[in-house]
C-alpha positions in Angstrom: -100.2 -10.9 19.2 -98.6 -7.8 20.7 -97.4 -9.9 23.7 -95.8 -12.5 21.5 -94.0 -9.8 19.5 -92.7 -8.2 22.8 -91.4 -11.5 24.0 -89.5 -12.2 20.7 -88.0 -8.7 20.8 -86.8 -9.2 24.4 -85.2 -12.6 23.5 -83.5 -11.0 20.4 -82.1 -8.2 22.6 -80.8 -10.6 25.2 -79.2 -12.8 22.5 -77.4 -9.9 20.8 -76.4 -8.4 24.1 -74.8 -11.7 25.3 -72.8 -12.0 22.0 -71.6 -8.4 22.3 -70.7 -8.9 25.9 -68.9 -12.1 25.2 -66.8 -10.4 22.4 -66.0 -7.5 24.7 -64.9 -10.0 27.4 -62.7 -11.9 24.9 -61.0 -8.7 23.6 -60.4 -7.6 27.2 -58.8 -11.0 28.0 -56.6 -10.7 24.9 -55.5 -7.2 25.7 -54.7 -8.3 29.3 -52.7 -11.2 27.9 -50.8 -9.0 25.5 -50.1 -6.4 28.1 -48.7 -9.1 30.4 -46.7 -10.9 27.8 -42.9 -10.7 28.1 -41.1 -8.5 25.5 -40.0 -10.7 22.5 -36.3 -11.4 22.1 -35.3 -11.8 18.5 -32.4 -14.1 17.7 -29.7 -12.5 15.5 -26.1 -13.1 14.4 -23.6 -10.4 14.9 -20.0 -9.4 14.3 -17.6 -7.0 15.9 -16.5 -4.1 13.6 -12.7 -3.8 13.2 -10.9 -1.4 10.8 -9.1 -3.2 8.0 -7.5 -2.7 4.6 -9.5 -2.2 1.4 -8.4 -2.5 -2.1 -10.4 -0.1 -4.3 -10.7 -1.0 -7.9 -12.2 0.2 -11.2 -14.1 -2.6 -12.8 -14.6 -3.3 -16.5 -15.2 -6.1 -18.9 -13.3 -7.1 -22.1 -12.1 -10.0 -24.2 -8.7 -11.6 -24.2 -6.6 -11.3 -27.3 -3.3 -13.0 -28.3 0.0 -11.1 -28.4 -0.1 -11.8 -32.2 -2.7 -13.7 -34.1 -4.0 -14.2 -37.6 -5.7 -16.6 -40.0 -3.2 -18.0 -42.5 -4.5 -17.6 -46.1 -3.0 -18.1 -49.6 -2.3 -15.2 -51.9 -2.4 -17.3 -55.1 -4.8 -20.1 -56.2 -3.4 -23.6 -56.6 -3.4 -27.2 -55.5 -2.1 -28.1 -52.0 1.1 -30.3 -52.5 2.5 -30.2 -49.0 1.2 -29.7 -45.4 4.1 -29.4 -43.1 2.5 -29.0 -39.6 0.4 -31.0 -37.1 -2.8 -29.6 -35.9 -2.4 -27.9 -32.5 1.4 -27.9 -32.6 4.0 -25.3 -31.9 5.6 -23.7 -35.0 8.6 -21.5 -35.4 9.0 -18.3 -37.3 9.5 -18.8 -41.1 8.5 -22.5 -40.7 6.9 -23.9 -43.9 3.3 -24.6 -43.3 1.6 -25.3 -46.7 3.1 -25.5 -50.2 1.0 -25.1 -53.3 1.9 -26.9 -56.5 4.4 -24.8 -58.6 5.5 -27.2 -61.2 4.6 -24.9 -64.1 6.4 -21.9 -62.6 9.5 -24.0 -61.9 9.6 -25.2 -65.5 9.3 -21.7 -66.8 12.0 -20.6 -64.4 14.3 -23.3 -65.6 13.7 -22.2 -69.2 14.5 -18.6 -68.4 17.6 -19.6 -66.5 18.9 -21.6 -69.5 18.4 -18.5 -71.7 20.1 -16.1 -69.3 23.8 -16.9 -70.0 23.4 -16.6 -73.8 21.5 -13.3 -73.4 24.2 -11.9 -71.0 27.0 -13.0 -73.3 25.3 -11.4 -76.3 24.9 -8.1 -74.4 28.5 -8.0 -73.3 29.8 -8.8 -76.8 27.7 -6.1 -78.4 28.9 -3.7 -75.7 32.5 -4.3 -76.7 31.7 -3.9 -80.4 29.8 -0.7 -79.7 32.8 0.7 -78.0 34.8 -0.1 -81.2 32.0 1.5 -83.2 31.3 -1.8 -85.0 27.5 -1.9 -84.1 24.8 0.6 -83.8 23.4 1.9 -80.5 20.0 0.4 -81.4 21.5 -3.1 -81.6 23.1 -2.6 -78.2 19.9 -1.3 -76.6 17.9 -4.2 -78.0 20.4 -6.7 -76.6 20.4 -5.0 -73.2 16.6 -4.9 -73.1 16.4 -8.6 -73.9 18.9 -9.4 -71.1 17.1 -7.2 -68.5 13.7 -8.6 -69.4 15.0 -12.1 -68.9 16.4 -11.2 -65.5 13.1 -9.6 -64.5 11.2 -12.7 -65.6 13.4 -14.9 -63.4 12.9 -12.6 -60.4 9.1 -12.7 -61.0 9.0 -16.5 -61.3 11.1 -16.8 -58.1 8.7 -14.5 -56.3 5.7 -16.5 -57.5 7.2 -19.7 -56.4 8.0 -18.2 -52.9 4.4 -17.0 -52.6 3.2 -20.5 -53.2 5.1 -21.6 -50.1 3.2 -20.3 -47.1 5.5 -19.8 -44.1 4.7 -18.9 -40.4 5.2 -15.1 -40.1 5.9 -15.6 -36.3 6.2 -18.5 -33.9 3.2 -19.7 -31.9 0.5 -22.2 -31.5 -1.2 -23.4 -34.7 -4.8 -24.5 -34.8 -6.8 -27.0 -36.8 -6.3 -26.8 -40.5 -9.4 -26.5 -42.8 -7.7 -27.7 -46.0 -6.5 -31.1 -47.2 -3.7 -32.4 -49.3 -4.5 -32.2 -53.0 -7.3 -29.7 -52.5 -7.6 -26.8 -55.0 -7.6 -23.4 -53.1 -8.9 -20.2 -54.4 -6.9 -17.1 -53.5 -7.7 -15.9 -50.0 -8.9 -19.3 -48.6 -8.6 -19.5 -44.8 -6.1 -22.3 -44.1 -5.4 -22.3 -40.3 -5.3 -20.1 -37.3 -1.9 -19.1 -35.8 -1.5 -17.3 -32.5 1.4 -16.2 -30.3 0.0 -16.9 -26.8 3.3 -16.5 -24.9 1.6 -13.3 -23.5 -1.9 -12.0 -23.9 -3.6 -8.7 -24.3 -7.0 -7.4 -23.1 -8.9 -4.4 -24.3 -11.6 -2.8 -22.3 -13.3 0.6 -21.8 -13.7 2.8 -18.8 -15.7 6.0 -18.3 -13.8 9.2 -19.1 -14.2 10.5 -15.5 -11.9 7.6 -14.3 -9.1 8.7 -16.6 -7.2 10.6 -13.8 -6.9 7.4 -11.8 -5.4 5.4 -14.7 -1.9 5.4 -16.0 0.5 3.2 -18.1 2.1 0.4 -16.0 -0.7 0.3 -13.5 -1.5 -3.2 -12.2 -4.7 -5.0 -13.1 -6.3 -8.3 -12.2 -8.1 -10.3 -14.8 -10.7 -13.0 -14.1 -12.1 -15.5 -16.6 -14.8 -18.0 -16.3 -12.4 -21.0 -16.8 -10.5 -20.0 -13.6 -13.0 -17.9 -11.7 -11.0 -17.8 -8.4 -7.6 -17.2 -10.0 -6.6 -13.6 -10.8 -4.2 -13.1 -13.7 -2.0 -10.1 -13.1 -1.1 -7.7 -15.9 -0.1 -4.1 -16.6 -1.7 -1.4 -18.5 0.3 -0.9 -21.7 -1.6 1.6 -23.7 -4.3 4.2 -23.3 -6.3 5.5 -26.4 -5.5 9.2 -27.0 -9.2 10.0 -27.8 -12.5 9.5 -25.9 -15.2 7.9 -28.0 -17.6 10.8 -28.3 -20.8 8.7 -28.7 -20.4 6.9 -25.4 -17.9 8.9 -23.4 -15.7 5.8 -22.9 -12.0 5.5 -23.4 -10.3 2.3 -24.5 -7.5 0.8 -22.5 -5.1 -2.1 -23.4 -3.2 -4.2 -21.0 -0.6 -7.1 -21.3 -0.9 -10.3 -19.3 1.8 -12.9 -19.0 0.3 -16.2 -20.1 1.9 -18.7 -17.7 1.1 -22.3 -18.5 -0.9 -21.1 -21.5 -4.1 -20.9 -19.4 -5.5 -17.9 -21.2 -6.8 -18.3 -24.7 -8.0 -15.6 -27.1 -11.7 -14.8 -27.2 -12.2 -15.4 -23.5 -14.7 -13.1 -21.8 -12.9 -11.4 -18.9 -13.6 -9.2 -15.9 -11.0 -6.6 -15.2 -10.2 -4.9 -11.9 -7.8 -1.9 -12.1 -6.1 -1.7 -8.8 -6.1 1.7 -7.1 -3.9 2.7 -4.1 -4.9 0.6 -1.1 -6.9 2.2 1.8 -6.3 1.5 5.5 -8.5 1.7 8.6 -11.7 1.2 6.7 -15.0 -0.4 7.8 -15.8 -3.4 5.7 -19.1 -5.2 6.3 -20.8 -8.2 4.8 -23.6 -7.1 2.5 -26.1 -9.2 4.5 -25.6 -6.8 7.4 -26.9 -3.8 5.4 -30.5 -2.9 4.8 -30.7 -1.6 1.3 -33.8 0.6 0.7 -34.8 3.4 -1.7 -34.6 5.9 1.2 -31.0 5.0 2.2 -28.9 2.1 3.6 -28.8 1.3 7.3 -27.4 -1.3 9.8 -28.4 -2.3 13.3 -26.0 -1.5 16.1 -26.2 -3.7 19.3 -25.9 -2.0 22.6 -25.8 -3.4 26.2 -28.4 -1.6 28.4 -29.0 -2.0 32.1 -32.7 -2.7 32.9 -34.1 -3.8 36.2 -30.7 -4.8 37.4 -29.8 -6.9 34.4 -28.0 -6.3 31.1 -30.1 -6.7 27.9 -29.1 -6.2 24.3 -31.1 -3.7 22.2 -30.5 -2.5 18.7 -30.2 1.0 17.3 -30.7 1.6 13.6 -28.0 3.9 12.0 -27.6 5.1 8.4 -24.4 4.2 6.5 -23.2 5.0 3.0 -22.0 2.2 0.8 -18.9 3.4 -1.0 -17.9 0.3 -3.0 -18.7 -3.4 -3.2 -16.5 -6.4 -3.8 -18.1 -9.8 -3.8 -20.0 -10.3 -0.5 -18.3 -7.4 1.2 -19.0 -3.6 1.1 -16.9 -0.6 2.1 -19.1 1.7 4.2 -18.9 5.0 6.1 -21.1 6.3 8.8 -21.5 6.6 12.6 -19.4 3.5 13.3 -16.5 2.9 15.7 -14.0 0.2 16.1 -15.3 -2.8 18.3 -19.0 -1.9 17.6 -21.2 -4.9 17.6 -23.6 -5.0 14.5 -26.3 -7.4 13.4 -25.4 -9.5 10.3 -28.6 -11.5 9.9 -32.1 -11.6 11.3 -32.9 -7.9 10.7 -36.3 -8.6 9.2 -37.8 -8.9 12.7 -36.1 -5.9 14.1 -37.2 -2.3 14.8 -35.4 0.5 16.6 -34.8 -0.5 20.2 -35.8 -4.1 19.7 -34.4 -6.6 22.2 -32.1 -9.2 20.7 -30.1 -12.3 21.5 -26.9 -13.0 19.7 -26.7 -16.6 18.4 -24.2 -18.6 16.4 -25.3 -19.3 12.8 -23.1 -21.4 10.5 -25.7 -21.8 7.7 -23.6 -19.6 5.4 -20.3 -21.5 6.2 -19.6 -24.0 3.4 -19.0 -27.6 4.7 -15.5 -29.0 4.6 -16.7 -31.8 2.4 -19.6 -31.9 0.0 -22.4 -34.3 1.0 -22.6 -37.5 -1.1 -25.8 -38.5 -2.9 
């Protein structure tokens, strides 16, 4: 029994020893293979840094407003007797838009006008008799009061009739009416929208610390979703005199020429206030920058002589991102003109990694879109 146990123990030891030995041999082979492997070369795309111009801006958002705009409404109630415009048409200042029925007022006006000559003649006759001391002052006063009341009634009726004719207060583009011929309107009913869109305005807010960089007459560029690539140029026309104390923002208004009536009121807009242009700046694509919580960096490619040949290795340097615009960023740091930097492929890189510069047109849009 003891002999059998000894034999089994020896067999187990030999088995475990062979497994351990085999594993040690494999690890050694792997270590030798890794030690003898050539250094990996990472493919990257690159660009040469050249100083260029940069247009700094102050960015904001706002909504486009018309030069003038209002919703036409009636002051008096009544029945619509005339509609004198076409939906979506251009109207001129003082053009009649809607007329409410005023037959009763016109009849009352005619009655008063008929009475006016007799009342005037009676007043003038009593005035002559009073000067001759043939009538009393009271009779003259009563006649004058009757004559003046009649004139006042005529003026009131004329004003009422005019208020039943709704005219355009200014020229512009009229919208789609919300009333119909023969419809009874209560006072204050919305009839149609009228806007002067020959030029437009935009209101937006900026932080109060940007106020020293803003002035009346300053140029702005406005972008709207309908024409995302087309900047509409305008000028700052007014700056609110007070800062809104709850937010620390100050309101700005600008005017924009509305060529071809492309802008319409209510459009959401992005505003860029143009500041003095900077020259000799380093502008990099944002894909070239490694953005981290600990700082931003880029990889600089250097040519190094090794074993009689020139290889390319990278060096990581820190940069400060001053401003961004689209895919580009204005940076400052230990950069010089004609430096070669990595623009893509950084994920595989470390300091002093060996790289190979390749061409990559994956981000270049095709000349024509593929057909389905």
